[in-house]
matplotlib code that plots the C-alpha trace (Angstrom):
import matplotlib.pyplot as plt

x = [103.9, 105.2, 106.3, 106.3, 105.0, 101.8, 101.5, 99.1, 101.2, 98.1, 98.4, 102.3, 101.9, 99.1, 101.5, 104.4, 103.1, 106.6, 108.5, 107.1, 109.2, 112.0, 111.5, 111.2, 114.7, 115.8, 113.9, 112.1, 109.5, 107.9, 107.5, 103.9, 103.2, 101.7, 99.6, 95.7, 95.9, 99.0, 97.1, 93.9, 96.8, 98.6, 94.5, 94.8, 98.6, 100.9, 104.5, 104.5, 103.2, 105.4, 108.5, 106.6, 106.8, 109.7, 111.7, 113.1, 113.7, 112.0, 114.5, 116.1, 112.1, 111.3, 115.2, 115.0, 112.0, 112.8, 116.0, 114.2, 111.7, 114.5, 115.9, 112.2, 112.5]
y = [118.3, 122.1, 122.2, 125.7, 127.3, 127.0, 122.9, 121.2, 118.4, 116.0, 116.5, 115.8, 112.5, 111.7, 112.3, 110.2, 107.6, 106.5, 109.6, 109.9, 107.1, 108.9, 111.6, 109.5, 108.2, 111.4, 112.9, 110.8, 113.7, 113.2, 109.5, 111.0, 111.8, 108.1, 107.6, 108.5, 111.5, 113.0, 112.6, 114.9, 117.3, 118.4, 118.3, 121.6, 122.1, 123.9, 123.4, 127.3, 125.5, 122.8, 124.7, 127.0, 123.5, 122.3, 125.5, 124.6, 127.7, 127.2, 126.7, 123.8, 122.1, 122.8, 121.5, 118.5, 117.3, 117.5, 115.8, 113.2, 112.9, 112.8, 109.7, 107.5, 108.8]
z = [100.1, 100.9, 104.7, 106.2, 109.8, 108.6, 107.5, 110.4, 112.1, 111.5, 107.6, 107.8, 109.7, 107.4, 104.5, 106.0, 108.8, 108.7, 109.6, 113.0, 113.8, 112.4, 114.5, 117.9, 117.6, 117.2, 120.3, 122.5, 122.9, 119.6, 121.2, 122.5, 119.6, 119.6, 122.2, 120.9, 123.6, 121.9, 118.4, 119.6, 121.4, 117.6, 116.2, 114.4, 115.7, 113.5, 112.7, 114.4, 117.2, 117.4, 117.1, 120.1, 122.1, 121.4, 122.0, 118.3, 116.2, 113.1, 110.5, 112.2, 112.7, 109.0, 108.2, 110.3, 108.5, 106.1, 105.9, 107.0, 104.4, 102.3, 104.0, 103.4, 99.8]

ax = plt.figure().add_subplot(projection="3d")
ax.plot(x, y, z, "-o")
ax.set_aspect("equal")
plt.show()
């Protein structure tokens, strides 16, 4: 899966469910995604939306995800 600013967060979480635990270990704010409300809140949201919400530059967020995905492989 190519991850870019238009990639849907739900697509990433469905393709790599174990990624969520990795992200939570890096930043506890990602823990909200384990709740039903958190799952509903990200429906339709993209990487760009996450970048803006968490105030993380897109390049840094993509790098973070790429590193975590490499660890899971």
